[in-house]
MDAnalysis code that builds the backbone (N, CA, C; Angstrom):
import MDAnalysis as mda
import numpy as np

u = mda.Universe.empty(399, n_residues=133, atom_resindex=np.repeat(np.arange(133), 3), trajectory=True)
u.add_TopologyAttr("name", ["N", "CA", "C"] * 133)
u.add_TopologyAttr("resid", np.arange(1, 134))
u.add_TopologyAttr("resname", ["MET", "ALA", "ARG", "ILE", "LEU", "VAL", "ILE", "ASP", "ASP", "GLU", "THR", "PRO", "ILE", "ARG", "ALA", "ASN", "LEU", "SER", "ARG", "MET", "LEU", "ALA", "MET", "GLU", "GLY", "HIS", "GLU", "VAL", "VAL", "THR", "ALA", "GLU", "ASP", "GLY", "LEU", "ALA", "GLY", "LEU", "ASP", "CYS", "ILE", "ARG", "LEU", "GLN", "ARG", "PRO", "ASP", "LEU", "ILE", "PHE", "CYS", "ASP", "LEU", "VAL", "MET", "PRO", "VAL", "LEU", "ASP", "GLY", "HIS", "GLY", "VAL", "LEU", "ALA", "GLN", "LEU", "LEU", "ALA", "ARG", "THR", "ASP", "THR", "ALA", "ALA", "ILE", "PRO", "PHE", "ILE", "PHE", "LEU", "SER", "ALA", "SER", "ALA", "ASP", "ARG", "SER", "GLU", "ARG", "GLU", "GLU", "GLY", "LEU", "ARG", "ARG", "GLY", "ALA", "THR", "ASP", "TYR", "LEU", "THR", "LYS", "PRO", "PHE", "ASN", "LEU", "GLY", "GLU", "ILE", "ARG", "ASP", "ALA", "ILE", "ALA", "ARG", "TYR", "LEU", "VAL", "SER", "PRO", "GLU", "GLN", "ALA", "PRO", "GLY", "ALA", "PRO", "ARG", "ASP", "GLY", "GLN"])
u.atoms.positions = np.array([
    [117.042, 103.080, 113.882],
    [116.187, 103.951, 114.659],
    [116.759, 105.363, 114.660],
    [116.263, 106.190, 115.549],
    [116.617, 107.606, 115.549],
    [117.763, 107.927, 116.503],
    [118.427, 109.039, 116.225],
    [119.399, 109.614, 117.157],
    [118.641, 110.679, 117.944],
    [118.572, 110.500, 119.254],
    [117.799, 111.389, 120.110],
    [118.709, 112.012, 121.153],
    [118.615, 113.330, 121.305],
    [119.382, 114.069, 122.293],
    [118.507, 114.352, 123.505],
    [119.044, 114.071, 124.684],
    [118.382, 114.368, 125.952],
    [119.224, 115.419, 126.665],
    [118.627, 116.600, 126.895],
    [119.315, 117.678, 127.605],
    [118.580, 117.885, 128.930],
    [119.245, 117.585, 130.034],
    [118.630, 117.748, 131.353],
    [119.740, 117.812, 132.389],
    [119.645, 118.767, 133.312],
    [120.672, 118.912, 134.334],
    [120.506, 117.920, 135.482],
    [119.390, 117.220, 135.548],
    [119.168, 116.231, 136.599],
    [119.628, 114.862, 136.103],
    [120.721, 114.377, 136.693],
    [121.318, 113.115, 136.263],
    [120.327, 111.952, 136.266],
    [119.511, 111.770, 137.319],
    [118.583, 110.624, 137.298],
    [117.568, 110.688, 136.152],
    [117.068, 111.865, 135.849],
    [116.099, 111.994, 134.754],
    [116.790, 111.733, 133.428],
    [117.967, 112.304, 133.242],
    [118.725, 112.089, 132.006],
    [119.033, 110.602, 131.819],
    [119.436, 109.943, 132.895],
    [119.776, 108.517, 132.823],
    [118.546, 107.655, 132.559],
    [117.443, 107.940, 133.241],
    [116.230, 107.138, 133.044],
    [115.666, 107.291, 131.641],
    [115.609, 108.516, 131.145],
    [115.094, 108.730, 129.796],
    [116.025, 108.095, 128.765],
    [117.315, 108.220, 128.982],
    [118.288, 107.599, 128.068],
    [118.109, 106.091, 128.030],
    [117.910, 105.497, 129.189],
    [117.709, 104.049, 129.261],
    [116.430, 103.648, 128.524],
    [115.333, 104.390, 128.735],
    [114.074, 104.110, 128.031],
    [114.273, 104.148, 126.520],
    [114.950, 105.183, 126.055],
    [115.151, 105.360, 124.615],
    [116.053, 104.277, 124.040],
    [117.099, 103.933, 124.764],
    [118.011, 102.885, 124.297],
    [117.298, 101.539, 124.231],
    [116.432, 101.254, 125.197],
    [115.668, 99.998, 125.178],
    [114.733, 99.932, 123.982],
    [114.348, 101.094, 123.472],
    [113.486, 101.164, 122.291],
    [114.303, 101.085, 120.999],
    [115.626, 101.005, 121.143],
    [116.482, 100.846, 119.976],
    [117.059, 102.135, 119.415],
    [116.890, 103.245, 120.106],
    [117.399, 104.528, 119.614],
    [118.840, 104.759, 120.050],
    [119.547, 105.531, 119.249],
    [120.870, 106.007, 119.632],
    [120.637, 107.237, 120.497],
    [121.225, 107.263, 121.682],
    [120.966, 108.353, 122.623],
    [122.240, 109.143, 122.874],
    [122.106, 110.459, 122.816],
    [123.177, 111.384, 123.142],
    [122.639, 112.232, 124.292],
    [123.484, 112.557, 125.279],
    [123.012, 113.336, 126.416],
    [123.882, 114.563, 126.642],
    [123.270, 115.543, 127.297],
    [123.980, 116.753, 127.695],
    [123.401, 117.228, 129.025],
    [124.264, 117.772, 129.879],
    [123.844, 118.166, 131.219],
    [123.391, 119.618, 131.340],
    [123.518, 120.394, 130.281],
    [123.010, 121.774, 130.284],
    [122.822, 122.247, 128.850],
    [122.253, 123.421, 128.706],
    [121.932, 123.930, 127.382],
    [123.133, 124.166, 126.483],
    [124.224, 124.677, 127.033],
    [125.414, 124.912, 126.205],
    [125.998, 123.602, 125.705],
    [126.092, 122.621, 126.594],
    [126.582, 121.301, 126.171],
    [125.620, 120.705, 125.141],
    [124.328, 120.953, 125.319],
    [123.336, 120.470, 124.358],
    [123.543, 121.069, 122.975],
    [123.838, 122.361, 122.909],
    [124.085, 122.998, 121.614],
    [125.315, 122.399, 120.936],
    [126.342, 122.107, 121.722],
    [127.525, 121.451, 121.153],
    [127.157, 120.084, 120.575],
    [126.352, 119.322, 121.317],
    [125.916, 117.998, 120.836],
    [125.114, 118.112, 119.546],
    [124.288, 119.125, 119.472],
    [123.460, 119.314, 118.275],
    [124.348, 119.579, 117.063],
    [125.344, 120.421, 117.240],
    [126.256, 120.720, 116.130],
    [127.056, 119.487, 115.700],
    [127.494, 118.703, 116.675],
    [128.353, 117.556, 116.377],
    [127.594, 116.286, 116.008],
    [126.424, 116.074, 116.600],
    [125.722, 114.802, 116.462],
    [124.495, 114.846, 115.551],
    [123.954, 116.008, 115.266],
    [122.759, 116.148, 114.421],
    [121.632, 115.186, 114.831],
    [121.022, 115.432, 115.992],
    [119.950, 114.527, 116.427],
    [118.713, 114.646, 115.544],
    [117.909, 113.589, 115.562],
    [116.634, 113.579, 114.840],
    [115.515, 114.165, 115.681],
    [115.702, 114.183, 117.005],
    [114.694, 114.695, 117.936],
    [115.410, 115.086, 119.214],
    [114.881, 116.116, 119.900],
    [115.494, 116.601, 121.137],
    [114.447, 116.649, 122.237],
    [114.788, 116.050, 123.390],
    [114.033, 116.234, 124.625],
    [114.881, 117.164, 125.476],
    [114.301, 118.285, 125.933],
    [115.091, 119.283, 126.653],
    [114.348, 119.788, 127.881],
    [115.039, 119.749, 129.016],
    [114.510, 120.313, 130.249],
    [114.298, 121.809, 130.047],
    [113.320, 122.344, 130.719],
    [113.027, 123.764, 130.599],
    [113.941, 124.595, 131.494],
    [114.065, 124.219, 132.764],
    [114.828, 124.998, 133.734],
    [116.171, 124.316, 133.986],
    [117.238, 124.991, 133.548],
    [118.601, 124.478, 133.723],
    [119.540, 125.649, 133.955],
    [120.660, 125.384, 134.642],
    [121.687, 126.434, 134.758],
    [122.414, 126.617, 133.427],
    [123.179, 127.643, 133.339],
    [124.014, 127.996, 132.183],
    [123.150, 128.499, 131.030],
    [122.333, 127.648, 130.431],
    [121.425, 128.047, 129.355],
    [120.154, 127.215, 129.486],
    [119.017, 127.883, 129.672],
    [117.772, 127.140, 129.876],
    [117.200, 126.640, 128.552],
    [116.108, 125.885, 128.644],
    [115.495, 125.304, 127.458],
    [115.025, 126.334, 126.450],
    [114.498, 127.464, 126.928],
    [114.073, 128.515, 126.002],
    [115.257, 129.045, 125.197],
    [116.408, 129.181, 125.865],
    [117.609, 129.652, 125.177],
    [118.093, 128.665, 124.129],
    [118.045, 127.378, 124.458],
    [118.439, 126.349, 123.491],
    [117.514, 126.403, 122.283],
    [116.208, 126.440, 122.547],
    [115.229, 126.465, 121.460],
    [115.413, 127.693, 120.575],
    [115.619, 128.859, 121.172],
    [115.797, 130.083, 120.390],
    [116.992, 129.960, 119.445],
    [118.084, 129.374, 119.927],
    [119.268, 129.230, 119.074],
    [119.034, 128.220, 117.952],
    [118.268, 127.160, 118.240],
    [117.958, 126.190, 117.188],
    [117.086, 126.805, 116.107],
    [116.079, 127.549, 116.529],
    [115.147, 128.139, 115.567],
    [115.787, 129.241, 114.722],
    [116.870, 129.815, 115.210],
    [117.554, 130.887, 114.488],
    [118.413, 130.357, 113.334],
    [118.626, 129.050, 113.285],
    [119.478, 128.456, 112.245],
    [118.636, 127.582, 111.319],
    [118.808, 127.754, 110.038],
    [118.032, 126.959, 109.081],
    [118.375, 125.476, 109.144],
    [119.604, 125.135, 109.522],
    [119.989, 123.724, 109.550],
    [119.496, 122.977, 110.793],
    [118.989, 123.695, 111.793],
    [118.487, 123.028, 113.005],
    [117.035, 123.373, 113.332],
    [116.466, 124.320, 112.628],
    [115.115, 124.789, 112.968],
    [114.040, 123.713, 112.850],
    [114.238, 122.730, 112.006],
    [113.203, 121.716, 111.785],
    [113.326, 120.498, 112.705],
    [114.331, 120.459, 113.570],
    [114.477, 119.317, 114.480],
    [113.344, 119.373, 115.503],
    [112.562, 118.306, 115.633],
    [111.504, 118.305, 116.653],
    [112.116, 118.507, 118.039],
    [111.514, 119.432, 118.805],
    [112.047, 119.858, 120.096],
    [110.939, 119.747, 121.135],
    [111.137, 118.892, 122.118],
    [110.115, 118.638, 123.128],
    [110.632, 119.080, 124.489],
    [109.922, 120.031, 125.098],
    [110.275, 120.459, 126.439],
    [109.882, 119.391, 127.442],
    [110.724, 119.228, 128.457],
    [110.421, 118.414, 129.625],
    [110.397, 119.371, 130.812],
    [109.334, 119.322, 131.600],
    [109.253, 120.236, 132.732],
    [108.496, 119.609, 133.883],
    [108.905, 119.965, 135.093],
    [108.183, 119.520, 136.282],
    [106.924, 120.353, 136.478],
    [106.817, 121.450, 135.772],
    [105.662, 122.334, 135.922],
    [104.520, 121.911, 135.004],
    [103.370, 121.698, 135.601],
    [102.173, 121.376, 134.829],
    [101.341, 122.634, 134.591],
    [101.910, 123.794, 134.869],
    [101.216, 125.066, 134.690],
    [100.883, 125.270, 133.217],
    [99.620, 125.450, 132.936],
    [99.156, 125.578, 131.555],
    [99.808, 126.760, 130.835],
    [99.991, 127.865, 131.538],
    [100.585, 129.041, 130.894],
    [102.038, 128.791, 130.498],
    [102.774, 128.015, 131.296],
    [104.157, 127.687, 130.926],
    [104.187, 126.797, 129.687],
    [103.263, 125.847, 129.640],
    [103.171, 124.968, 128.463],
    [102.868, 125.793, 127.217],
    [101.881, 126.659, 127.327],
    [101.495, 127.505, 126.195],
    [102.636, 128.410, 125.759],
    [103.399, 128.930, 126.726],
    [104.541, 129.791, 126.394],
    [105.606, 129.003, 125.627],
    [105.891, 127.790, 126.078],
    [106.874, 126.962, 125.381],
    [106.451, 126.671, 123.952],
    [105.184, 126.345, 123.754],
    [104.681, 126.062, 122.408],
    [104.645, 127.333, 121.561],
    [104.300, 128.455, 122.175],
    [104.273, 129.733, 121.448],
    [105.670, 130.112, 120.957],
    [106.672, 129.777, 121.734],
    [108.057, 130.093, 121.355],
    [108.600, 129.142, 120.293],
    [107.851, 128.084, 119.971],
    [108.260, 127.227, 118.873],
    [108.560, 125.781, 119.215],
    [108.368, 125.378, 120.470],
    [108.583, 123.966, 120.813],
    [107.566, 123.107, 120.080],
    [107.966, 121.910, 119.754],
    [107.091, 120.967, 119.077],
    [106.062, 120.401, 120.050],
    [106.485, 120.189, 121.294],
    [105.594, 119.641, 122.312],
    [106.166, 119.959, 123.685],
    [105.399, 119.600, 124.717],
    [105.757, 119.894, 126.103],
    [105.252, 118.737, 126.941],
    [106.169, 117.981, 127.544],
    [105.797, 116.863, 128.409],
    [106.094, 117.221, 129.854],
    [105.211, 116.793, 130.733],
    [105.366, 117.074, 132.153],
    [106.036, 115.904, 132.857],
    [107.021, 116.221, 133.689],
    [107.671, 115.219, 134.528],
    [106.756, 114.934, 135.709],
    [106.642, 113.737, 136.181],
    [107.248, 112.534, 135.646],
    [106.485, 112.057, 134.410],
    [107.212, 111.603, 133.424],
    [106.621, 111.075, 132.194],
    [106.773, 109.563, 132.238],
    [106.075, 108.881, 131.338],
    [106.202, 107.420, 131.290],
    [106.599, 106.990, 129.880],
    [106.931, 105.732, 129.747],
    [107.395, 105.212, 128.465],
    [106.348, 105.410, 127.373],
    [105.076, 105.255, 127.697],
    [104.018, 105.450, 126.706],
    [104.019, 106.860, 126.134],
    [104.205, 107.858, 126.988],
    [104.248, 109.247, 126.519],
    [105.461, 109.486, 125.619],
    [106.576, 108.886, 125.989],
    [107.791, 109.033, 125.183],
    [107.599, 108.373, 123.825],
    [107.072, 107.154, 123.827],
    [106.804, 106.453, 122.558],
    [105.855, 107.255, 121.676],
    [104.797, 107.790, 122.268],
    [103.828, 108.576, 121.497],
    [104.485, 109.796, 120.860],
    [105.328, 110.486, 121.629],
    [106.003, 111.672, 121.096],
    [106.921, 111.295, 119.938],
    [107.659, 110.229, 120.102],
    [108.557, 109.793, 119.029],
    [107.759, 109.428, 117.783],
    [106.676, 108.700, 117.960],
    [105.846, 108.300, 116.815],
    [105.223, 109.517, 116.129],
    [104.853, 110.518, 116.908],
    [104.222, 111.718, 116.349],
    [105.194, 112.594, 115.577],
    [106.420, 112.701, 116.070],
    [107.319, 113.725, 115.533],
    [108.491, 113.224, 114.712],
    [108.695, 111.933, 114.665],
    [109.758, 111.401, 113.814],
    [109.143, 110.683, 112.634],
    [109.623, 110.993, 111.471],
    [109.162, 110.323, 110.265],
    [110.202, 109.268, 109.918],
    [109.773, 108.028, 109.863],
    [110.710, 106.970, 109.495],
    [111.044, 107.102, 108.014],
    [112.184, 106.572, 107.579],
    [112.544, 106.662, 106.160],
    [111.452, 106.091, 105.255],
    [110.746, 105.076, 105.735],
    [109.683, 104.467, 104.918],
    [108.482, 105.394, 104.745],
    [108.311, 106.350, 105.676],
    [107.170, 107.261, 105.615],
    [107.515, 108.582, 104.943],
    [108.763, 108.796, 104.623],
    [109.186, 110.066, 104.046],
    [108.531, 110.280, 102.692],
    [108.245, 111.538, 102.346],
    [107.647, 111.817, 101.040],
    [108.533, 111.279, 99.926],
    [107.926, 110.617, 98.969],
    [108.646, 110.064, 97.843],
    [109.208, 108.678, 98.082],
    [109.065, 108.159, 99.308],
    [109.560, 106.810, 99.587],
    [108.664, 105.791, 98.904],
    [109.242, 104.725, 98.371],
    [108.409, 103.708, 97.713],
    [107.468, 103.047, 98.693],
    [106.280, 102.784, 98.266],
    [105.268, 102.100, 99.089],
    [105.327, 100.622, 98.792],
    [104.798, 99.822, 99.692],
    [104.762, 98.380, 99.467],
    [104.040, 98.083, 98.168],
    [104.607, 97.203, 97.373],
    [103.972, 96.794, 96.121],
    [104.196, 97.768, 94.971],
    [105.001, 98.818, 95.199],
    [105.222, 99.795, 94.119],
    [106.632, 99.699, 93.611],
])
């Protein structure tokens, strides 16, 4: 399965999302703020990132900007997590380059859908052999 990074300063949210992802068979890496998240990205190379929008030290916009500035991390799917359902905030996050924006509280179905939408399994990768070929 995938290596997924969860960046969120709220311990219960980080723990619950990590548990959901682990139950789905994913390798989960966590960080409690944006700077720690950037360190994890450099060291762990996640396949997908769920990142809180509002955090101390470095917020989600700052994390995303640094990822997009580097060719080796710009293509990692990046999904904002936010307690705000404000449409303008969602649009701003997507305009800045986020892959998606999920509103807290989220459920397992939303997480599964996001993973299915934004992660390409090795079998689906371009040039991968198809069944019977």
